[in-house]
Every structure is written in C-alpha cells, then in structure tokens.
C-alpha positions as CSV (number, residue, x, y, z in Angstrom):
1,M,0.4,-91.2,33.4
2,L,1.5,-84.1,29.5
3,R,9.0,-76.3,31.7
4,S,10.6,-73.6,29.7
5,R,12.6,-71.5,32.3
6,L,14.6,-74.5,33.5
7,V,15.2,-76.1,30.1
8,R,16.0,-73.2,27.8
9,T,19.6,-73.1,28.8
10,A,19.9,-76.8,28.4
11,T,18.2,-76.7,25.0
12,A,20.7,-74.2,23.8
13,A,23.5,-76.5,25.0
14,L,21.8,-79.4,23.3
15,A,22.3,-77.8,19.9
16,T,26.0,-78.6,20.2
17,A,25.3,-82.2,20.9
18,V,25.6,-83.4,17.3
19,L,29.2,-82.2,17.2
20,L,30.0,-83.9,20.5
21,A,28.4,-87.1,19.5
22,A,31.1,-87.6,16.9
23,C,33.8,-87.7,19.6
24,G,33.5,-91.4,20.6
25,T,30.7,-91.3,23.2
26,N,29.5,-94.8,22.4
27,K,31.5,-96.8,24.9
28,G,29.7,-100.1,24.4
29,T,29.5,-102.8,26.9
30,D,32.2,-103.5,29.5
31,A,33.0,-105.8,32.4
32,G,29.5,-107.1,33.1
33,A,29.1,-108.6,29.7
34,A,32.5,-110.2,29.8
35,G,31.7,-111.9,33.1
36,N,34.2,-109.9,35.2
37,G,31.8,-108.9,37.9
38,P,28.4,-107.3,38.5
39,I,27.4,-104.1,36.8
40,T,25.1,-101.3,37.9
41,L,22.6,-99.9,35.5
42,T,21.4,-96.4,36.3
43,V,17.8,-95.5,35.3
44,N,17.1,-91.8,35.3
45,L,13.4,-90.9,35.6
46,F,11.1,-88.1,36.6
47,G,8.3,-89.0,38.9
48,N,7.1,-92.5,39.8
49,F,7.2,-94.9,36.8
50,G,6.1,-97.8,39.0
51,Y,9.3,-99.8,38.5
52,K,10.5,-100.3,42.1
53,N,8.9,-103.8,42.4
54,L,10.0,-104.8,38.9
55,Y,13.7,-104.1,39.6
56,A,13.8,-106.8,42.3
57,L,12.3,-109.3,39.8
58,Y,14.8,-108.4,37.1
59,E,17.8,-108.6,39.5
60,K,16.7,-112.0,40.7
61,D,16.7,-113.3,37.1
62,H,19.9,-111.4,36.3
63,P,22.2,-111.7,39.3
64,N,25.0,-109.9,37.4
65,V,22.9,-106.8,37.2
66,K,22.1,-104.2,39.9
67,I,19.7,-101.4,39.1
68,Q,19.9,-97.9,40.6
69,E,17.0,-95.5,40.0
70,K,17.6,-91.8,40.2
71,T,14.5,-89.6,40.2
72,A,14.4,-85.9,39.6
73,A,11.7,-83.3,39.2
74,Y,10.2,-83.1,35.7
75,N,12.0,-79.9,34.6
76,D,15.3,-80.8,36.3
77,H,15.3,-84.2,34.7
78,H,14.8,-83.0,31.1
79,R,17.2,-80.1,31.6
80,D,19.9,-82.5,32.9
81,L,19.4,-85.0,30.1
82,A,19.8,-82.3,27.5
83,T,23.0,-81.0,29.3
84,H,24.5,-84.5,29.6
85,L,23.8,-85.3,25.9
86,A,25.5,-82.1,24.9
87,A,28.5,-82.8,27.1
88,G,28.9,-86.4,26.0
89,S,28.8,-87.8,29.5
90,G,26.7,-88.0,32.6
91,A,23.5,-89.5,31.3
92,G,22.0,-92.6,32.8
93,D,22.2,-96.0,31.1
94,I,18.4,-95.6,30.6
95,E,16.7,-92.2,30.5
96,G,13.0,-91.5,30.8
97,I,11.6,-89.0,28.3
98,D,8.2,-87.3,28.5
99,T,6.0,-87.0,25.4
100,G,6.5,-83.2,25.5
101,F,10.3,-83.7,24.9
102,I,10.4,-86.8,22.7
103,A,10.3,-84.8,19.5
104,Q,13.3,-82.7,20.7
105,M,15.3,-85.8,21.5
106,R,14.2,-87.5,18.3
107,E,16.0,-84.7,16.4
108,R,19.2,-85.8,18.2
109,G,18.6,-89.4,17.4
110,N,22.3,-90.0,16.7
111,L,22.9,-89.6,20.4
112,F,20.7,-92.6,21.3
113,V,21.0,-96.3,20.6
114,D,18.7,-97.5,17.7
115,L,16.4,-100.0,19.3
116,G,15.3,-101.5,16.0
117,T,11.8,-102.4,14.7
118,A,11.2,-105.9,16.2
119,R,8.5,-104.5,18.6
120,Q,6.8,-102.2,16.2
121,S,3.6,-104.3,15.9
122,E,3.1,-104.3,19.6
123,Y,2.5,-100.6,19.9
124,L,-0.2,-98.0,19.2
125,D,0.9,-96.8,15.8
126,W,1.2,-93.1,16.8
127,K,3.1,-94.0,19.9
128,W,5.7,-95.9,17.9
129,K,6.1,-93.2,15.3
130,A,6.5,-90.4,17.9
131,S,10.0,-91.7,18.9
132,L,11.0,-92.7,15.3
133,T,13.7,-90.5,13.6
134,K,13.3,-89.3,10.0
135,D,15.8,-92.0,8.8
136,G,13.8,-94.8,10.6
137,K,15.8,-95.2,13.8
138,Q,13.8,-96.0,16.9
139,I,15.3,-94.1,19.9
140,A,12.9,-95.2,22.7
141,Y,10.4,-97.7,23.8
142,G,7.0,-96.3,24.8
143,T,5.9,-97.0,28.4
144,D,2.5,-95.4,28.8
145,V,-0.1,-93.1,27.3
146,G,-2.1,-90.5,29.2
147,G,-5.8,-90.6,28.3
148,L,-8.0,-88.2,30.2
149,A,-10.5,-88.3,33.1
150,I,-11.2,-86.1,36.1
151,C,-10.1,-87.3,39.5
152,Y,-12.1,-85.8,42.3
153,R,-12.7,-85.8,46.1
154,R,-16.1,-87.4,46.6
155,D,-16.0,-86.5,50.3
156,L,-15.4,-82.8,49.6
157,F,-18.2,-82.8,47.1
158,Q,-20.5,-84.4,49.6
159,Q,-19.6,-81.8,52.3
160,A,-20.4,-79.1,49.8
161,G,-23.8,-80.6,49.1
162,M,-22.9,-81.5,45.5
163,P,-23.5,-84.7,43.6
164,F,-20.7,-87.1,44.5
165,E,-21.4,-90.4,42.9
166,R,-19.2,-90.9,39.8
167,D,-22.1,-91.4,37.3
168,Q,-23.8,-88.2,38.6
169,V,-20.6,-86.2,38.4
170,S,-19.7,-87.5,34.9
171,A,-23.2,-86.5,33.8
172,A,-23.0,-83.1,35.3
173,W,-20.2,-82.0,33.0
174,K,-20.3,-84.4,30.1
175,D,-21.2,-81.7,27.6
176,G,-18.0,-79.7,28.0
177,W,-15.7,-77.7,30.1
178,D,-18.2,-74.8,30.5
179,K,-20.4,-77.3,32.4
180,Y,-17.3,-78.2,34.5
181,I,-16.8,-74.6,35.4
182,A,-20.5,-74.1,36.2
183,F,-20.3,-77.2,38.5
184,G,-17.2,-75.6,40.1
185,K,-19.1,-72.3,40.8
186,Q,-21.8,-74.2,42.6
187,Y,-19.1,-76.1,44.6
188,A,-17.4,-72.9,45.6
189,Q,-20.6,-71.6,47.3
190,H,-20.5,-74.2,50.0
191,A,-17.0,-75.7,49.7
192,P,-15.1,-76.8,52.9
193,A,-12.8,-74.1,54.2
194,G,-9.5,-73.9,52.2
195,S,-10.7,-76.1,49.3
196,A,-10.7,-74.7,45.8
197,F,-12.4,-76.5,42.9
198,F,-9.2,-77.4,41.0
199,D,-5.5,-77.3,41.5
200,G,-4.1,-74.7,39.1
201,G,-4.7,-73.0,35.8
202,G,-1.8,-74.7,34.0
203,Q,-3.0,-78.2,34.8
204,L,-6.6,-77.3,33.8
205,F,-5.3,-75.9,30.5
206,N,-3.4,-79.1,29.8
207,G,-6.5,-81.1,30.1
208,I,-8.5,-78.9,27.8
209,I,-5.8,-78.6,25.1
210,G,-5.3,-82.3,25.2
211,Q,-8.7,-82.7,23.5
212,A,-7.8,-80.4,20.6
213,A,-7.2,-81.8,17.1
214,K,-4.2,-79.5,16.8
215,G,-2.2,-78.0,19.7
216,Y,1.0,-76.1,19.6
217,Y,2.4,-77.2,16.2
218,S,1.4,-77.9,12.6
219,E,2.9,-81.0,11.1
220,D,5.7,-79.0,9.4
221,N,6.9,-78.1,12.9
222,S,5.6,-74.5,12.7
223,I,4.5,-73.1,16.0
224,I,0.8,-72.1,15.8
225,V,0.0,-71.1,19.4
226,G,-0.8,-67.5,18.4
227,T,-3.0,-68.5,15.5
228,N,-4.7,-71.7,16.6
229,P,-8.2,-70.9,17.8
230,E,-8.2,-74.1,19.9
231,V,-5.3,-72.9,21.9
232,R,-6.9,-69.6,22.5
233,A,-10.2,-71.3,23.4
234,A,-8.4,-73.4,26.0
235,W,-6.7,-70.3,27.4
236,D,-10.0,-68.4,27.7
237,L,-11.7,-71.3,29.5
238,S,-8.8,-71.5,31.9
239,V,-8.9,-67.8,32.5
240,Q,-12.7,-67.9,33.1
241,A,-12.2,-70.5,35.8
242,I,-9.4,-68.6,37.4
243,Q,-11.4,-65.4,37.4
244,A,-14.3,-67.3,39.1
245,N,-11.9,-68.0,42.0
246,L,-12.0,-71.7,41.4
247,S,-8.2,-72.3,41.3
248,A,-6.0,-73.2,44.2
249,K,-3.2,-71.4,42.2
250,L,-0.8,-74.3,42.5
251,I,1.9,-75.2,40.0
252,G,1.9,-78.8,39.0
253,S,4.7,-81.0,40.4
254,S,5.9,-78.2,42.8
255,Q,6.3,-78.9,46.5
256,E,3.3,-76.7,47.2
257,W,1.2,-78.7,44.8
258,N,2.4,-81.9,46.4
259,N,1.4,-80.5,49.8
260,G,-1.9,-79.4,48.4
261,F,-3.1,-83.0,48.1
262,A,-2.6,-83.7,51.8
263,K,-4.1,-80.3,52.8
264,N,-7.3,-80.9,50.8
265,Q,-6.6,-77.7,48.9
266,F,-8.5,-78.7,45.8
267,A,-11.4,-81.0,44.9
268,T,-10.7,-81.9,41.3
269,I,-7.8,-82.4,39.0
270,A,-7.4,-83.0,35.2
271,C,-6.4,-86.7,35.4
272,P,-4.5,-88.6,32.8
273,A,-3.9,-92.2,33.9
274,W,-0.4,-91.5,35.2
275,M,-1.8,-88.8,37.5
276,M,-3.4,-91.5,39.6
277,T,0.1,-92.5,40.7
278,K,0.9,-89.0,41.8
279,I,-2.4,-88.7,43.7
280,K,-1.7,-92.0,45.5
281,D,1.8,-90.9,46.4
282,Q,0.7,-87.6,47.8
283,S,-2.7,-88.5,49.3
284,K,-2.1,-91.7,51.3
285,A,-4.5,-90.6,54.0
286,A,-7.3,-90.0,51.5
287,A,-7.6,-93.5,50.2
288,G,-11.2,-94.2,49.2
289,K,-12.1,-90.5,49.2
290,W,-10.9,-90.0,45.7
291,D,-12.9,-91.1,42.7
292,V,-12.7,-90.9,38.9
293,A,-15.2,-89.4,36.6
294,A,-15.3,-89.0,32.8
295,V,-13.6,-86.0,31.4
296,P,-15.8,-83.1,30.1
297,G,-16.5,-83.5,26.4
298,G,-14.9,-87.0,26.3
299,G,-11.6,-88.2,24.9
300,G,-8.2,-86.5,24.8
301,N,-4.7,-87.2,25.9
302,W,-2.1,-85.6,28.2
303,G,1.3,-87.0,28.5
304,G,2.9,-90.5,28.4
305,S,6.6,-91.4,28.5
306,Y,9.4,-93.4,26.9
307,L,12.6,-95.2,27.8
308,A,15.7,-94.4,25.8
309,V,19.3,-95.7,25.9
310,P,22.0,-93.0,25.4
311,K,25.0,-94.0,23.3
312,Q,27.4,-92.6,25.9
313,G,26.5,-95.4,28.4
314,K,29.0,-98.0,29.5
315,H,26.6,-101.0,29.5
316,I,24.6,-100.6,26.3
317,E,23.6,-104.1,25.6
318,E,22.4,-104.7,29.2
319,A,20.6,-101.3,29.2
320,K,18.8,-102.2,26.0
321,A,17.7,-105.5,27.5
322,L,16.4,-103.8,30.7
323,A,14.6,-101.1,28.7
324,A,12.9,-103.7,26.6
325,W,11.9,-105.8,29.6
326,L,10.5,-102.8,31.6
327,S,8.4,-101.7,28.6
328,A,7.3,-105.3,27.6
329,P,3.6,-106.1,27.7
330,D,3.7,-108.1,31.0
331,Q,5.5,-105.3,32.8
332,Q,3.2,-102.6,31.3
333,A,0.2,-104.6,32.6
334,K,1.8,-104.9,36.1
335,V,2.5,-101.2,36.3
336,F,-1.1,-100.4,35.4
337,T,-2.6,-102.6,38.0
338,E,-0.1,-101.5,40.7
339,Q,0.2,-97.8,39.9
340,G,-2.3,-96.8,37.1
341,N,0.0,-95.9,34.2
342,L,-2.0,-96.9,31.1
343,P,-0.1,-99.2,28.7
344,S,0.8,-98.1,25.2
345,I,0.3,-101.7,23.9
346,P,-3.3,-102.0,22.8
347,A,-3.4,-105.8,22.9
348,L,-3.6,-105.4,26.7
349,Y,-6.7,-103.3,26.7
350,D,-9.2,-106.2,26.3
351,K,-7.5,-108.5,28.7
352,P,-9.8,-109.0,31.7
353,E,-7.0,-108.1,34.3
354,I,-6.8,-104.7,32.6
355,A,-10.3,-104.0,31.3
356,N,-12.0,-105.1,34.5
357,F,-9.5,-103.5,36.9
358,T,-10.8,-101.4,39.7
359,S,-8.9,-99.3,42.2
360,D,-9.5,-99.5,45.9
361,F,-7.8,-96.2,46.4
362,F,-10.2,-94.5,44.0
363,N,-13.3,-95.9,45.6
364,N,-13.3,-99.0,43.4
365,A,-13.6,-96.8,40.3
366,P,-13.5,-98.9,37.1
367,V,-10.3,-97.3,36.0
368,G,-9.5,-100.1,33.5
369,Q,-12.7,-99.5,31.7
370,L,-12.4,-95.7,31.9
371,F,-8.9,-95.3,30.6
372,T,-8.8,-98.1,28.0
373,A,-12.0,-96.7,26.5
374,A,-10.3,-93.3,26.3
375,A,-7.2,-94.8,24.7
376,K,-9.2,-96.6,22.0
377,Q,-10.9,-93.3,21.1
378,L,-7.7,-91.3,21.3
379,K,-6.7,-89.2,18.3
380,P,-3.1,-88.2,18.8
381,Q,-2.1,-84.5,18.6
382,Y,1.1,-83.7,16.8
383,Q,4.0,-82.8,19.1
384,G,6.8,-80.6,17.8
385,P,10.3,-80.3,19.2
386,R,9.6,-77.6,21.8
387,A,6.2,-78.8,23.0
388,G,7.3,-79.3,26.6
389,D,8.8,-75.8,26.7
390,I,5.6,-74.3,25.2
391,Q,3.4,-76.0,27.7
392,T,5.5,-74.5,30.5
393,T,5.4,-71.0,28.9
394,I,1.6,-71.1,28.7
395,R,1.5,-72.3,32.3
396,D,3.6,-69.4,33.4
397,G,1.3,-67.0,31.6
398,L,-1.7,-68.4,33.5
399,V,0.3,-68.2,36.8
400,R,0.8,-64.5,36.2
401,I,-2.9,-64.1,36.0
402,E,-3.5,-66.2,39.1
403,Q,-1.0,-64.1,41.0
404,G,-2.5,-60.8,39.9
405,K,0.6,-59.8,38.0
406,Q,-1.0,-59.3,34.6
407,S,-4.4,-58.9,33.0
408,P,-5.5,-61.9,30.9
409,E,-5.0,-60.1,27.6
410,D,-1.5,-58.7,28.6
411,S,-0.5,-62.1,29.7
412,W,-1.7,-63.7,26.5
413,K,0.3,-61.3,24.4
414,Q,3.4,-61.9,26.5
415,T,2.8,-65.7,26.3
416,V,2.5,-65.7,22.5
417,S,5.7,-63.6,22.3
418,D,7.6,-65.9,24.6
419,V,6.4,-68.9,22.7
420,N,7.4,-67.5,19.3
421,R,10.9,-66.8,20.6
422,L,11.3,-70.6,21.2
423,A,11.2,-71.1,17.4
424,K,14.2,-68.9,16.9
C-alpha cells in the first residue's frame, strides 16, 4: 500500500554513516534476553502498516516483550532514519522503509542486521532482491507491494450524471490515461460543488510512471529522468490534466490532502493497494461510497514497504524475531484482509481468503481479485538510490504548475536540473 526537500540534508548526513558504523553501534541483546525483566521494542513507521491488532497477539505469546509503535509523516520518517543511522543512535529497534528509499538504505547495508536467506523462497523474486546488498546480505523483510487501481467516489460520479458502476468505469478508461482525462473532463462539467476529478498532479504522475518499463534510473544507477521519454510522457499527461482544471491541487500525505477526503474535494485517486488504508483512515463517513476500478492501461506498481533492524538497537535478536513474525505469510494475509496492504508473498494470492476477499468499505469491490491479478502481471521497475527524492522533486515541479508559479516547460527544465543535482 510509491520527498526531496526534507530528506536532502539527511541524505548528506547519511554519507558519513559508514564511518560511524565502525564505532561499535551494534549493542546486541540486553536484559530481556537474559530474563532480567520485560523489554520494549520500538517500531518506527510511516503511515498505517496495519499492525495495531497484531501487536496484542504477539505480546500475548511473548509476555516479556512490549511493543511501542511510533509513526511519523513519510518524509519526516525517512529523514529521521537517515539522520539516526548517521549519528549511530536514535533509530528504532525496527524501521519501516519505503520502496523509494530501499536502494539508498541498501547501500548502507553494514548499518543493518543481516536477516539471512532462510525466507528467500517465500517472496516475489524482485521484492527479495530489492533489499539485498551487493555482497548478498538481506537488510529487510518485504511487507507489501503496491499494484495499481483507481479508487473513486461512486456517489460523486452518480451526482455528476456519469457512469458509476465499477465495470462501466473500468471500461471507460481501460485504453489509457488519455481516456481517464477525457472522462474527467466530462465529470467536471457537472461535478458537485467543490469536487475536482483527482487529488493532485504528483499522485497522478506516480500512477502513470508506475506503469513504465523504466522510470528514473537505468540499471547502472544512472539517473535518466531528462532523457527517458516515458518520464516525459507521464509528465505531459499530468500537465494536461492539471491544465484542464481536473486537479484538487493537493499534495499527497499533507494535512490538506487528509482533509480533502472528508471534504469530498476529489472523486478519484491513483490507488495502489496500500492507498485503501489511507482512504479508510481519512474517509470513515464515506464507507460504501468509495469503489475500486481497474487502472487505465492495466498493470503497474506504486510503492510497497520493508521492515529492517538497525545494528544500533539494544534488542537485536528480539527485533529480528518480531520483524520476521510481522512479515510472515499469516500476518501479511491478516493485514490485507483488515487493511488492504497487498502481500509480497505470492503463495497467498490464490488462497480463497485472499483471492475472494471483498471490501465492505469499497462497496464490496473484489479487491482480492483486482490486486492479486495486478501483482501477478507486475513487471518491476528498477529503483535507484535516490528514487524517493526524485519522486518528490517531480511532484514539486507539478505543484509549481498547479499553483501558477511556472509554465509547464519552465518547471520541467527546473525539475530536470534539480533531479540531476541529486546525482552529485
């Protein structure tokens, strides 16, 4: 269940982390393992990973362990993790890492505990390899993958006189994002007051680029944003939609974006599986009014996360055990049926409780079928070390257009320049 301003400083600090790692940051396991009293494991995450109910189950079976979850905003979390790794202290016992930052953390693999290869056969091959260092150390367990769909407000579509049943909606834009934009223009003609077609240009771009064979990097870690025609095509489609006044001009994961759900400020959103959790968290009053349609053009992926154990922790063995349990098949299945985060363990996809799962919140949409089908067809896009920063830089460029601060071409030129500086 896909950043630069807030993380650039931390990324610079992270460059010193290799030196600091040699200063004895691996403290090992202390009192809890020796039976000298209960221990507290801190799990640092961004957003809702769907673990709250699982913690109680784990604590019941492990009475010597208490779990404290700390959740921060996406940018803040990854900035803080980079800073704590560089400082040699301050990280949680377990740290969540987004797919956009896993390559960056993988390059500092000596700062994380090697989790071994015992679980390799469970995972999607590309998901396992994404967190594997060059010398074969596994720094993190995959939790979920994104997949792609479009979540939409069927009630707002109905009020605007548009098709609103999911099969009709999927058919209307199945041939591509240009059909999605055309549908949006029709919606805008009779949309309820205050309702734009989609949430923001940055999020739309992420959905479109998630279908590309290549994104921001070539496999030699060269940044290709300025030369990759698929990036420019995704940019141009996003700009086209913005200039058609279809955007609510909201920045993903901002407080304004959160409020936008409750205020009915947009009717559609590019929707990887993990987005369903965010929608449910922010749209409690709209249960049953949301639905899920196929993504334009079919396929694609945006996001997905990992759990890693920093070496600087005080309870390493206990943290490894908890990270393994939270990411195990049974728990990934529970998180999907309770929250919507799509497992990264393909053996689960054909299990009836996953494949046949429907969501009451999303008007009984067959989300198990929709997202597992997308995952089976998924062709992973290579993610380089600054992918998360690049994504945010591109988003910022689209925000400048939405706010009328730059023309599309001037913003593109600045965006490419800003992205290229990340490689230096």
